[in-house]
C-alpha positions as CSV (number, residue, x, y, z in Angstrom):
1,X,0.0,0.0,0.0
2,X,1.2,3.5,-0.8
3,X,2.6,5.6,2.0
4,X,0.6,8.5,0.6
5,X,-2.7,6.6,1.0
6,X,-2.0,4.4,4.1
7,X,-5.3,3.8,5.8
8,X,-7.3,5.5,3.1
9,X,-6.9,3.1,0.2
10,X,-9.7,0.7,-0.8
11,X,-8.8,-2.4,-2.9
12,X,-11.6,-3.9,-5.0
13,X,-11.4,-7.3,-6.5
14,X,-12.5,-6.7,-10.1
15,X,-12.8,-10.2,-11.5
16,X,-14.5,-12.2,-8.9
17,X,-15.6,-15.9,-8.7
18,X,-12.1,-17.2,-8.4
19,X,-11.4,-16.6,-12.1
20,X,-7.8,-16.8,-13.4
21,X,-6.3,-14.6,-15.9
22,X,-3.0,-14.2,-17.6
23,X,-1.4,-11.0,-18.9
24,X,-0.4,-11.9,-22.5
25,X,2.2,-9.3,-23.1
26,X,6.0,-9.2,-23.3
27,X,8.3,-6.2,-23.1
28,X,11.6,-5.4,-24.9
29,X,13.8,-2.4,-24.2
30,X,15.1,-0.9,-27.5
31,X,18.4,1.0,-27.3
32,X,19.9,3.0,-30.2
33,X,22.8,5.1,-28.9
34,X,21.6,7.1,-26.0
35,X,17.9,6.8,-26.9
36,X,16.0,4.1,-24.9
37,X,12.4,3.0,-25.6
38,X,10.3,0.3,-24.1
39,X,7.9,-1.7,-26.4
40,X,5.0,-3.9,-25.4
41,X,4.3,-7.0,-27.6
42,X,0.8,-8.5,-27.2
43,X,0.0,-12.1,-27.9
44,X,0.0,-12.7,-31.6
45,X,1.6,-9.4,-32.4
46,X,4.8,-9.0,-34.6
47,X,7.4,-6.3,-34.0
48,X,9.4,-5.9,-37.3
49,X,12.8,-4.3,-37.2
50,X,14.3,-3.0,-40.4
51,X,15.4,-0.1,-42.6
52,X,12.3,0.2,-44.6
53,X,9.4,2.4,-43.7
54,X,7.1,-0.6,-43.4
55,X,9.0,-1.8,-40.3
56,X,7.6,-1.2,-36.8
57,X,11.1,-0.1,-35.6
58,X,12.9,1.8,-38.3
59,X,16.7,1.3,-38.0
60,X,18.7,3.9,-39.9
61,X,21.7,1.7,-40.6
62,X,23.0,0.6,-44.0
63,X,23.9,-2.8,-42.6
64,X,20.2,-3.5,-41.9
65,X,17.8,-4.9,-44.5
66,X,14.5,-3.3,-45.2
67,X,12.7,-6.0,-43.3
68,X,15.5,-7.5,-41.2
69,X,14.0,-9.4,-38.2
70,X,10.7,-9.8,-36.3
71,X,9.9,-10.5,-32.7
72,X,6.7,-12.4,-32.1
73,X,4.7,-13.5,-29.0
74,X,2.9,-16.7,-29.5
75,X,1.3,-18.8,-26.8
76,X,3.2,-17.0,-24.1
77,X,6.6,-17.6,-25.7
78,X,8.7,-14.9,-27.4
79,X,10.4,-15.7,-30.8
80,X,12.9,-13.8,-32.9
81,X,13.1,-14.6,-36.6
82,X,15.7,-13.4,-39.1
83,X,13.8,-12.4,-42.3
84,X,16.5,-13.4,-44.7
85,X,18.7,-10.4,-44.0
86,X,22.1,-9.8,-45.5
87,X,24.0,-9.8,-42.3
88,X,21.9,-11.9,-40.0
89,X,20.4,-11.2,-36.6
90,X,22.6,-11.6,-33.5
91,X,21.0,-13.2,-30.5
92,X,23.3,-13.7,-27.6
93,X,26.4,-15.3,-28.9
94,X,25.0,-16.6,-32.1
95,X,23.9,-15.2,-35.5
96,X,20.5,-16.2,-37.0
97,X,20.2,-16.4,-40.7
98,X,16.7,-16.9,-42.1
99,X,15.7,-18.9,-39.0
100,X,13.7,-18.5,-35.8
101,X,14.4,-19.2,-32.1
102,X,12.9,-18.6,-28.8
103,X,14.3,-16.0,-26.5
104,X,14.3,-15.6,-22.7
105,X,14.3,-12.7,-20.3
106,X,17.6,-10.9,-20.5
107,X,18.5,-12.1,-24.0
108,X,19.7,-9.3,-26.3
109,X,18.7,-9.1,-29.9
110,X,21.0,-7.0,-32.1
111,X,20.0,-5.6,-35.5
112,X,22.6,-3.2,-36.8
113,X,22.9,-0.3,-34.3
114,X,19.7,-1.3,-32.5
115,X,19.9,-3.5,-29.3
116,X,16.6,-5.0,-28.1
117,X,16.7,-6.6,-24.6
118,X,13.9,-8.8,-23.4
119,X,12.9,-7.5,-20.1
120,X,9.6,-9.3,-19.4
121,X,7.6,-12.2,-20.6
122,X,3.9,-13.1,-19.9
123,X,3.5,-14.0,-16.2
124,X,2.0,-17.3,-15.2
125,X,-1.8,-17.1,-14.6
126,X,-2.6,-15.1,-11.5
127,X,-5.6,-15.5,-9.2
128,X,-8.2,-12.8,-9.5
129,X,-7.4,-11.1,-6.2
130,X,-4.2,-9.9,-7.8
131,X,-6.1,-7.8,-10.3
132,X,-7.5,-5.1,-8.0
133,X,-8.4,-1.6,-8.4
134,X,-6.9,1.1,-6.1
135,X,-9.5,3.6,-5.0
136,X,-8.4,6.5,-2.8
137,X,-10.4,9.6,-4.0
138,X,-13.7,10.1,-2.1
139,X,-15.5,10.9,-5.4
140,X,-14.2,7.6,-6.9
141,X,-15.2,5.7,-3.7
142,X,-18.7,7.0,-4.1
143,X,-18.7,6.1,-7.8
144,X,-17.6,2.5,-7.0
145,X,-20.3,2.2,-4.3
146,X,-23.0,3.4,-6.7
147,X,-21.7,0.9,-9.4
148,X,-22.1,-1.9,-6.7
149,X,-25.8,-0.9,-6.4
150,X,-26.4,-0.6,-10.1
151,X,-24.9,-4.0,-10.7
152,X,-27.9,-5.7,-9.2
153,X,-30.5,-4.0,-11.5
154,X,-30.9,-4.5,-15.3
155,X,-30.7,-0.7,-16.1
156,X,-28.6,0.3,-19.1
157,X,-25.6,2.2,-18.0
158,X,-23.6,4.9,-20.0
159,X,-20.1,5.5,-18.7
160,X,-18.7,8.9,-19.8
161,X,-15.2,10.2,-19.4
162,X,-11.9,10.8,-21.1
163,X,-9.9,8.1,-22.8
164,X,-7.8,6.1,-20.3
165,X,-9.8,6.9,-17.1
166,X,-10.8,3.3,-16.5
167,X,-14.4,3.1,-17.8
168,X,-13.8,-0.5,-18.7
169,X,-13.2,-1.3,-15.0
170,X,-16.6,-0.1,-14.1
171,X,-18.1,-2.1,-17.0
172,X,-16.5,-5.2,-15.7
173,X,-17.7,-4.5,-12.1
174,X,-21.2,-4.0,-13.3
175,X,-21.1,-7.4,-14.9
176,X,-19.2,-9.4,-12.1
177,X,-21.3,-8.0,-9.2
178,X,-24.6,-8.6,-10.9
179,X,-26.9,-11.6,-11.5
180,X,-25.3,-12.2,-15.0
181,X,-21.8,-12.9,-13.6
182,X,-22.0,-16.5,-14.7
183,X,-22.7,-15.4,-18.3
184,X,-20.2,-13.8,-20.8
185,X,-18.9,-10.3,-20.7
186,X,-18.4,-9.4,-24.4
187,X,-16.6,-6.2,-25.4
188,X,-16.6,-4.3,-28.7
189,X,-14.7,-1.1,-29.4
190,X,-16.9,0.6,-31.9
191,X,-14.1,2.9,-33.0
192,X,-11.7,0.1,-33.8
193,X,-13.9,-1.7,-36.3
194,X,-14.2,-0.5,-39.9
195,X,-17.7,0.7,-40.7
196,X,-18.0,-1.9,-43.4
197,X,-17.5,-4.7,-40.8
198,X,-19.5,-3.3,-38.0
199,X,-22.8,-4.9,-39.0
200,X,-21.2,-8.4,-39.3
201,X,-19.4,-7.9,-36.0
202,X,-22.6,-6.9,-34.1
203,X,-25.2,-9.0,-35.7
204,X,-23.2,-11.9,-37.3
205,X,-23.6,-13.3,-40.8
206,X,-24.6,-16.4,-42.7
207,X,-22.3,-18.4,-44.9
208,X,-22.0,-16.8,-48.4
209,X,-23.5,-13.5,-47.2
210,X,-20.6,-11.6,-48.8
211,X,-17.2,-12.3,-50.3
212,X,-15.0,-14.0,-47.7
213,X,-18.0,-15.2,-45.5
214,X,-17.0,-18.9,-45.7
215,X,-18.8,-19.9,-42.5
216,X,-21.7,-18.8,-40.3
217,X,-20.7,-16.3,-37.6
218,X,-22.5,-15.3,-34.5
219,X,-22.3,-11.6,-33.7
220,X,-21.5,-9.9,-30.5
221,X,-25.2,-9.5,-29.5
222,X,-25.6,-13.3,-29.7
223,X,-22.3,-14.0,-28.1
224,X,-23.3,-11.9,-25.1
225,X,-26.6,-13.9,-24.6
226,X,-27.4,-14.1,-20.9
227,X,-24.5,-11.9,-20.1
228,X,-23.4,-8.3,-20.7
229,X,-22.4,-6.5,-23.9
230,X,-20.0,-3.6,-23.4
231,X,-19.9,-1.2,-26.3
232,X,-16.9,1.0,-25.9
233,X,-16.7,4.3,-27.8
234,X,-20.4,4.0,-28.7
235,X,-20.3,7.6,-29.9
236,X,-18.3,6.5,-32.9
237,X,-21.1,4.2,-34.3
238,X,-22.3,5.5,-37.7
239,X,-25.9,6.7,-37.8
240,X,-27.0,3.8,-40.0
241,X,-25.7,1.3,-37.5
242,X,-27.3,3.2,-34.6
243,X,-30.8,2.6,-36.0
244,X,-30.1,-1.1,-36.4
245,X,-28.7,-1.4,-33.0
246,X,-31.7,0.4,-31.4
247,X,-34.1,-2.0,-33.1
248,X,-32.1,-5.0,-31.9
249,X,-32.0,-3.8,-28.3
250,X,-35.6,-2.9,-28.3
251,X,-36.8,-6.3,-29.6
252,X,-33.9,-8.4,-28.2
253,X,-33.8,-10.1,-31.6
254,X,-31.3,-9.9,-34.4
255,X,-31.1,-10.9,-38.0
256,X,-27.7,-12.0,-39.2
257,X,-26.3,-10.5,-42.4
258,X,-27.6,-12.6,-45.3
259,X,-30.0,-14.4,-43.1
260,X,-33.8,-14.5,-43.2
261,X,-34.7,-15.7,-39.6
262,X,-34.4,-13.6,-36.5
263,X,-32.5,-15.0,-33.5
264,X,-33.4,-13.9,-30.0
265,X,-30.8,-12.9,-27.3
266,X,-30.9,-11.6,-23.7
267,X,-28.2,-9.1,-22.8
268,X,-27.6,-6.2,-20.4
269,X,-26.1,-3.3,-22.3
270,X,-23.3,-1.1,-20.9
271,X,-21.8,1.6,-23.1
272,X,-18.9,4.0,-22.8
273,X,-17.8,7.1,-24.6
274,X,-15.4,10.1,-24.4
275,X,-17.7,12.1,-26.5
276,X,-20.5,14.5,-25.4
277,X,-23.4,12.4,-26.6
278,X,-26.1,15.0,-25.5
279,X,-24.4,17.6,-27.8
280,X,-24.3,15.0,-30.6
281,X,-28.0,14.4,-30.2
282,X,-28.6,18.1,-30.5
283,X,-26.3,18.1,-33.6
284,X,-28.2,15.1,-34.9
285,X,-25.0,13.1,-35.2
286,X,-26.3,10.6,-32.6
287,X,-29.8,9.3,-32.4
288,X,-31.9,10.6,-29.5
289,X,-33.9,7.5,-29.2
290,X,-30.8,5.3,-29.0
291,X,-29.2,7.7,-26.4
292,X,-32.2,7.4,-24.1
293,X,-32.1,3.6,-24.6
294,X,-28.5,3.2,-23.5
295,X,-28.4,6.0,-21.0
296,X,-30.7,4.7,-18.3
297,X,-28.1,5.7,-15.8
298,X,-25.2,8.0,-16.7
299,X,-21.9,7.8,-14.8
300,X,-19.2,10.4,-15.2
301,X,-15.8,9.1,-14.5
302,X,-13.4,12.0,-13.5
303,X,-10.0,12.4,-15.2
304,X,-6.9,11.6,-13.2
305,X,-6.0,15.3,-12.9
306,X,-9.2,15.8,-10.9
307,X,-8.3,13.0,-8.4
308,X,-4.6,13.7,-8.0
309,X,-4.6,12.0,-4.6
310,X,-4.7,8.7,-6.5
311,X,-1.6,9.3,-8.7
312,X,1.0,8.1,-6.2
313,X,-1.0,5.1,-4.9
314,X,-1.6,4.0,-8.5
315,X,2.0,4.6,-9.5
316,X,3.3,2.5,-6.6
317,X,0.7,-0.2,-7.4
318,X,1.7,-0.4,-11.0
319,X,5.5,-0.3,-10.1
320,X,5.1,-3.2,-7.6
321,X,3.1,-5.4,-10.1
322,X,5.5,-4.8,-13.0
323,X,8.6,-5.3,-10.8
324,X,7.2,-8.7,-9.7
325,X,6.7,-9.6,-13.3
326,X,10.4,-8.8,-13.9
327,X,11.4,-10.9,-10.9
328,X,12.4,-7.8,-8.9
329,X,11.4,-6.5,-5.5
330,X,9.0,-3.5,-5.4
331,X,11.0,-0.4,-6.2
332,X,11.1,2.8,-4.1
333,X,9.9,5.8,-6.0
334,X,12.2,8.7,-5.0
335,X,10.9,12.2,-4.1
336,X,11.9,13.9,-7.3
337,X,10.0,11.3,-9.4
338,X,7.0,11.5,-7.1
339,X,6.9,15.3,-7.5
340,X,7.1,14.9,-11.3
341,X,4.3,12.4,-11.2
342,X,2.0,14.6,-9.2
343,X,2.8,17.8,-11.1
344,X,2.0,16.3,-14.5
345,X,-1.5,16.8,-16.0
346,X,-1.9,13.2,-17.3
347,X,-3.9,13.8,-20.5
348,X,-3.9,10.0,-21.1
349,X,-5.1,9.4,-17.6
350,X,-4.5,6.1,-15.8
351,X,-3.5,4.3,-19.0
352,X,-0.7,6.9,-19.5
353,X,0.4,6.7,-15.9
354,X,0.7,2.9,-16.1
355,X,2.8,3.1,-19.2
356,X,5.0,5.8,-17.7
357,X,5.6,3.7,-14.5
358,X,6.5,0.6,-16.5
359,X,8.9,2.6,-18.6
360,X,10.6,3.9,-15.4
361,X,10.8,0.5,-13.7
362,X,12.6,-0.9,-16.8
363,X,15.1,1.9,-16.9
364,X,15.6,1.8,-13.1
365,X,16.5,-1.8,-13.1
366,X,16.7,-3.1,-9.5
367,X,17.3,0.3,-8.1
368,X,14.9,3.1,-7.1
369,X,12.8,5.0,-9.6
370,X,14.2,8.5,-10.1
371,X,13.0,11.4,-12.2
372,X,15.4,10.6,-14.9
373,X,13.8,7.2,-15.5
374,X,10.4,8.7,-16.3
375,X,9.4,9.4,-19.9
376,X,10.6,12.7,-21.2
377,X,7.1,13.7,-22.1
378,X,6.4,14.3,-18.5
379,X,8.4,17.5,-18.8
380,X,5.7,19.0,-21.0
381,X,3.1,20.6,-18.8
382,X,0.9,22.6,-21.1
383,X,-1.6,23.6,-18.5
384,X,0.8,25.5,-16.4
385,X,1.2,29.3,-16.6
386,X,3.8,30.4,-19.0
387,X,3.7,27.3,-21.2
388,X,4.8,28.1,-24.7
389,X,2.7,27.7,-27.9
390,X,4.9,24.7,-28.8
391,X,4.1,23.1,-25.5
392,X,0.3,23.4,-26.2
393,X,0.8,22.0,-29.7
394,X,3.0,19.1,-28.5
395,X,0.5,18.2,-25.8
396,X,-2.4,18.3,-28.2
397,X,-0.5,16.1,-30.7
398,X,0.4,13.6,-28.0
399,X,-3.2,13.4,-26.7
400,X,-4.5,12.8,-30.1
401,X,-2.1,9.9,-30.6
402,X,-3.1,8.4,-27.3
403,X,-6.8,8.6,-28.2
404,X,-6.2,7.0,-31.5
405,X,-4.2,4.2,-30.0
406,X,-6.9,3.6,-27.4
407,X,-9.6,3.6,-30.1
408,X,-7.5,1.1,-32.1
409,X,-6.9,-1.1,-29.0
410,X,-3.1,-0.6,-29.4
411,X,-3.0,-1.6,-33.1
412,X,-0.6,0.9,-34.6
413,X,-1.6,0.5,-38.2
414,X,-5.3,1.2,-37.3
415,X,-4.2,4.2,-35.1
416,X,-2.3,5.6,-38.0
417,X,-5.3,5.3,-40.2
418,X,-7.5,7.0,-37.7
419,X,-5.0,9.9,-37.5
420,X,-4.6,10.1,-41.2
421,X,-0.9,9.7,-41.2
422,X,1.5,7.0,-42.3
423,X,2.6,4.2,-40.0
424,X,6.2,5.4,-40.2
425,X,5.1,9.0,-39.1
426,X,3.3,7.4,-36.2
427,X,6.3,5.4,-35.3
428,X,8.4,8.6,-35.2
429,X,5.8,10.3,-33.0
430,X,5.6,7.3,-30.6
431,X,9.4,7.3,-30.2
432,X,9.5,11.1,-29.8
433,X,6.9,11.1,-27.0
434,X,7.9,7.7,-25.5
435,X,4.3,6.5,-25.9
436,X,3.8,2.7,-25.6
437,X,1.2,1.4,-28.0
C-alpha cells in the first residue's frame, strides 16, 4: 500500500468468482545510442525491425535490410526470426540467418545499431485477487459504491469520461457483481472496427452473405446472450448502425447479415464514450432514441488530474506489479520522481500513468525509480502558466495519438489510419513522445 494513502486506500477485486487470468504481453527495451524506448508486444503481435518504412522499428543503418527481423509473441513464448537479412540477426552469442528461435528474459537481440533486450515475458496465470483496483479519492469511492448498487439491477448504464480513465473497469464491475456474472462479458470497441465490418461484428452473418463469408458467424449480440455487452466508444457508431442497434436492443432479436430468420438474445447493455453524446444528439450526429435507450443511468468518471490523490498510490501499485513480473522487488519511488508524477496533467489518464511507470521501472533496473527514469514527455506541462505555444501543440498532438491508440486497441496501423498519417510517421511520433502502444 502506498505511504501517501495508508489507511485510506480501498482495494476492490474486479474479476470475482475465483477466475484466473494471464497477462499476454511481453516487453523489450530498445536502445539506439543514448535513446531508450520500451515496447510492449501483445499475444499474436509482430514487431518488425528493419530499414524500410514498413518496419515497426525503423533502424537507420546501411547494414540492416528493409525487413530484417521480427519479434513475435505466440502462446506466451517470445520468438525472434531473421527475415533473410544480408548480415543476419545476432541473439546472444550466435547469429540467426533466415531462421527462428525462442528468447528468454535478459536475452539481447542486435539488429545493426539497435539493441533489443527482453525485459519481461507473460507471467503465469494469476488469481483474481491480484487484479485489484486502487480507490483513494472520495469521489471515486462514491462512484464505485454506486456501481455496486447498479450491478444488481438491469438498467442500461452509460459510462462517460476521457480516454484512459478506466471506464472498462466499471463495466467489468457492473457485470461481475450482478446476476449475470456467470454469463459472458463481451466487449466491442466501436471505434476500432471499420464501418463496413460493424454490422457483421454486431449481428453476425450467414455463410455466403458476402465475399469471404465462408462460415456462419454469430455476432457480438448473440455471443453476449445471458450476459453483458460492453460497447466502448459507442459515440463512434455510424448513424445507419445506430438505427439497427436500437431495433435489436428494443426487440432483443437480431437478423444475421444474409439471413432470413431472427435470433433472440438476452443481454444487459453497458456503453462507454469520451464524446458528449447529448451535444451529438442536438447536432443530430447521434440518435436521440438510442441515447435514451443506453443512458438509463449515466456515470461520469473523473479524469486523473481531478483525483490527483490517486496518482502516487496507483504509481506504486503499477510499479510493484510490474517489478514482480520482472522478478524484482517492489522499487522505491524517489521524491523527485514523485513530485514529477504529481505535477503532470496526465492527458492520457490512468493508462498513460501505467505506461510511464512501467517505462521507469525498466530503466531503473533493480534500483529506485528516479526522475530521470520517467518518460521525457512528463516535462511538458501545457496547463501551467507560461507554457509556450509549442508546449500546447505538443500536448495536443500527444493526446490525439493516445486517443487513436486507445480507439484502435493498441494496433498501430489502425491508429495511423484514424489519425490520417503513415505508419512510419506514427512510429516517429511514438518514439518522440515515449508512448507505448
